[in-house]
N, C-alpha and C positions, 0 to 999 in steps of 0.2 A: 330874598326870601324864596324858599322852594315852592315850585308849582305843584308838587305831589307830596304834601306833608302827611296825608292820611292814606286813603286807598289808592292803588295803582295797578296797572296790568303788567304782567311780565311774561316773557317767553323763556323756557328752559331749554338750553342747547347742550346736547351730549351729556345727559345726566347718567351717572352710574347709580350709586345709592344717592337719593335725591336730597342731599344736605342743603344745597343752595336754594332749592324750592321750599324746603321747610323754613329756612331763614326768611326768604322773601314773603312767604305766607304769614309768618309771625309778625312781620313789619307792615302788614296791611295789603299784601299783594294777592292778586287773583291770577291764576295761571291761564293764559290765553292759548298758548300752543306749546307743544313739546316736539323737539326736533332731534333725531338721532338716537332715540331710545331703543334698546333691544326689545324685540317682540315679546320675549318671555317675561319681561318686567312691566309691560304696558298695563295689564289689568290691575296689578297691585298699585302702580303709580296712580292710575285713575281713581282708585278708592280714596286717595288722600287729596288729590288736587283737581280732578275733574276738568282737565283742559278741553277747550273746544274742539281740538283736532290735532292732527299731525301733518306737517307739510315740510317741504324743503326750503320754503321761504315764508316766514310767518307774516301775518298782517301787522298793522300798527300796534305798538306797545310803548309803554313808558321806559321800561328797563328790560334788557336781556341779561340772563345769568348763564354763564358758560363754564362747564367743567373741562379742564385741560389736564392731560396726564403729565407726570414729571418726565423730563427728558434731558439728557446731557447735550442734545443737539437741537434745541429749540430755535436757535438763531445761528445758522451757518449756511454754507453753500448748499442749496437744495432744501435745507431744513429737515425736520422730522414730520412726515405726513400725519402722524397721530396728533401732532400739535397744530400743524398748518391747516389741515382740513377743517377742524372745528372753528378756527379763526376765520377761515374763508366763508364758512356758513354764517358766522356772526357778522361779517362785513356786509353780507346781503341783507340780513335783518336790520342792520344799523341804519339803512336808508329810511326806515320807518320807525326808529326809536330814538329816545333822547340820550340814553346811556347804556353802556355794556359793562358788566362786572364779571371778570374772569377769576377763577380760583384754581390753584395748582397745589397738590400735596407737596410739602416742602421739607419734611423731616430729613431727607437724605442730601439735600442741596449743599449744606455747609461741608459735610464730609467729602463730597465729590467735587467741590469747588465750582459749583454752578452759581452764577450771579443772577439776581432778580432782573437786572437790566437786560439780560438776554431775552427773557420773555417780554418785557416791556418793549424792546426794540422790534421783536417779531410782530407784536400786535400793532405797534405804531406804524411799522413799515407797510402792513396790509391796509390799515384804515386810512392813514395819511395824517401827518402831524398838523397840517394846515387846517384840517376840518375837525380834528378831535384833540381834546386835552387828555393826555394819557399819563397816568401816574401809577406807581406800584408801592406796596407796603407788605412787609412780612409780619405776621402776628408775633406778639411778645413771646409766645411759647415755641415759635419756630415751626408750628404744624401747618400753617397756611400762608401761601403767597396770594395776594389779591392784586389784580391789575384793573384799574378803572379807566374807562374811556367815556368822556362826556362830550357830546357834540358841542362845538364852540358856539354855535348859534343858540344853544339851550343852556350854556354854562353861565352861572351867576358869579363866578370868580372865587368861590370858596374851594378849599382843598377837598378833593373828591374822596380821599381816604383818611382815616383818623391817624393821629400820632401814636396812639396806644390802643391795645386790645385788652379784653377783660380777663382772660384766663391764663396767666403766665405759668401756672403750675400744671397745666394739663399735659405738658410734654413728658413728664416723668413717667417712667415705666413702672407698672405695678410690681410689688415685691413677690406676689404669688401668681399662680395660674389664673387666668381669666378667660371667659369666652367672649364671642363677638357681641352678644347682647350687652354685656357689662361695659364694653368699650363704647357702644352706641349710647347707652344711658349716660355714661360719663361725659360724652360730648354733646349731650342735650337733645338727643332724638326722643320722640314720644315713646311711651311704654308699649303701646300697641304695635308700633313699628319694630322696636328692638326685640319684642317677644318672638318674632319670626326667627331670630338668630340664636335663640337659647340653645346652649350646648355645642354650637358650632365654633370652629377655630377662629381666634381673633385675627388670624392672617387674612381672613375674608374682608375685614373692615379696617385694617391698619391704614393710616394715612388719610382717613376720611375727614371731611371738614368738621371743625368744631362749630356747632350751631351759634353759640354766643359770639364767636369771632365773626362769623358770616353775617349775623344780624347787625353787628356794629358796622361792618363794611357796607351793607345794603342801606342802612340808615344814613350813613355819611354820603353815599352816592346820591340818594334822594335829595338830601339837603343842598347838593351842589347844582341842582337843576332849577332853572327859573321858569 
């Protein structure tokens, strides 16, 4: 049985558009800290999540959610700093958390021949396989890669990620022109948040997390913690 079946604290690391935070909040999460947010995005982020503060190493939390960019070089000699640096920050936070959920935009991965195991290996190599149970799963629509790391001392033996995700049709491209707000609404973002992007190019938000997929991943990770 999970120890955090209802409310829980989370830390948001390296958020862009804060899809993972919206998903965590919808599953009962309260944002304790935000790390690595761009200064110009901070005021708007606070209006939705009201985190206690910003730091380079957050206090204790139940779950950390981490946004990673897509890269063809996530796991190679030297790695890609855009990927390895947020993982390193997450590793510091991990000392005071039960689980970490990473998300990567995944639409281009199949075309470019990038395997999910490259991200899993990069994360596992930083955290340590002996201390963490690390698994990965790609959403049914191919939009999202999730990598979950659950501290073995907190793991109850359940799969940390689901076998299936809810929105297999969301990967289809619209037949006509759409703006960024339409994409955000389609992917489950609140109306008041999507409204900021009305009339703006969809390129600004392509590849963003599908909220329903992220909620499924967050819920599954919570259920794997004892």
